[in-house]
N, C-alpha and C positions, 0 to 999 in steps of 0.2 A: 502602377505598383504591382509587384509580383506577389501572388498568394502562394503560401506554402501549405501543403497538407501536413497536419500535425497528428501523428499517431499517439494514442493514449490508451490507458487501461482504466476502466471504471468498475468497481466491485462494491457491493453492499454486504457487510459482514457484521457479526456481533463484536462490539468493542472489547469484550473480554479477551478476545484472541490477540489484541494489541498491547495488553497491559505490560508485557515483558519487553516491549520495544519502545513504547512512548509513554510519557506520563499523561494519563487520560484524565481530563477534568471530571469532577464529580457529576456534573450535569450530563455527561456522555457515557458514564459507566452503565453496564448492563443494558445497552441499547444497540440497535442496529445503526451503523455508521457507514458513510460512503468513503471509499478510498479512491483517490485519483492519482495515477502515476503519469507524470508529464515529463518530456525531455527538458533538460537544462543545457544551455549553451556552453558555458565555460566552467570547468572544474580543474583544480590542480590535481596532481596524481594521487596524493594522500587522501583528499576528500573524495575523489572518485572511487578509490578502493573501499573506503569506509562505507560509502553509500551503496556500493555494489553488494557488499556483504549483508548490509541491512535489507536491501531489496530481495536478495536471494532468500534470506530468512523469512521475510514477509510473504513472499510468494509460496514458500513451503507451508507456512501457516494457512494461507488462503487455499492451497490445495487440500490440506486436511479439512478445512472448514467446508469446502465444496463437497467432500466425501461424506461429511457428517450431516449435511442438509438433506431433508427428504425431497425426493423428486416430485414436483407438482405437475 
């Protein structure tokens, strides 16, 4: 069986940064949460564009979050 190397992104951020993108459950509000971005095999063109725009927006928020976090 052939193994494939799967690239992914893992970030831990404050859930408040995601409230305009996702409906955040009450139990996760105002807490640090883990974001995983994994590749998906098949998308139709509409879904792919929609997710692409959401991903760009999310990455922009993450970039802002990274700038606001103190360096340890």
